[in-house]
C-alpha positions, 0 to 999 in steps of 0.5 A, spaced: 512 481 520 514 475 515 516 470 519 508 469 521 504 470 515 497 470 519 497 475 524 493 477 529 490 484 531 494 485 536 501 482 533 498 488 527 498 493 533 505 492 536 507 493 529 502 499 527 502 502 535 498 508 532 491 502 530 492 503 538 486 509 537 483 508 530 476 506 532 475 502 525 482 498 524 479 491 523 483 485 518 478 484 513 482 479 510 486 471 511 494 473 509 497 471 503 503 471 499 499 472 492 499 480 492 502 486 495 500 492 499 503 496 492 498 492 487 492 492 491 494 500 492 494 500 483 488 495 484 490 488 484 489 482 487 492 477 482 500 479 482 506 482 487 508 488 484 515 490 484 520 493 481 526 488 477 520 483 477 520 483 469 514 479 469 515 472 472 512 466 476 515 464 482 512 459 487 505 461 485 506 468 485 505 473 479 511 478 480 509 484 475 512 491 474 509 496 468 512 496 463 516 503 462 517 505 469 525 506 472 527 499 476 528 503 483 526 502 489 526 510 490 518 513 492 519 516 484 518 510 481 513 509 484 510 515 483 511 514 476 508 506 477 501 510 480 501 516 474 502 510 469 496 509 472 492 515 471 494 517 479 497 525 479 500 528 487 495 532 490 494 536 497 489 532 501 488 525 504 480 527 505 474 524 502 473 526 495 466 523 492 468 521 484 476 520 486 480 515 488 487 516 492 493 512 494 498 514 499 505 512 498 510 511 504 518 512 504 523 511 509 529 515 510 532 512 505 527 515 500 525 507 498 518 507 497 516 501 503 508 501 503 502 503 499 495 504 502 488 506 498 483 509 500 476 505 499 469 509 496 467 510 502 473 514 505 476 509 509 483 507 508 485 499 506 492 496 507 496 490 504 501 488 510 507 485 506 505 477 505 500 478 511 492 481 511 488 486 508 487 491 514 482 497 514 484 503 517 482 510 518 487 515 515 494 513 511 497 516 517 495 511 523 500 506 520 505 511 520 512 509 524 518 504 524 515 499 519 513 503 513 516 510 516 512 516 513 506 518 508 510 521 503 505 523 498 498 522 496 495 521 489 488 522 487 485 520 480 477 520 477 474 514 479 472 510 472 
């Protein structure tokens, strides 16, 4: 997916076939390599959030990982990172007034592959690698070969 940075809705639906039945799916931004899905779910749009990044700046991109969080690709490290931000694991992706929710995805090796977040109106948003941001009905409509499956939902009180 990173070969072509600016994607069309058709390109995205080919990578995420469940979006074909998602009635609100839409591209909501131009492509940018400035931030990734993990940072987007962490409420940043000015850095690329990745383990082993050690706060480096390269090719106009600020790479970052929270201090004190395990430096691994495994889901547990990402749960730890979001826990530092006040998130805890919950049972449902359903909208709850007064809460922010995120979904973490994993592949068969239990590597965290993606994060999506719920917007205040119950709509979900994802940043697709170096490409576009999108909105979608639920975290489950982007499951599949590209990102694997939703491994957990986390929530925290809205500020």
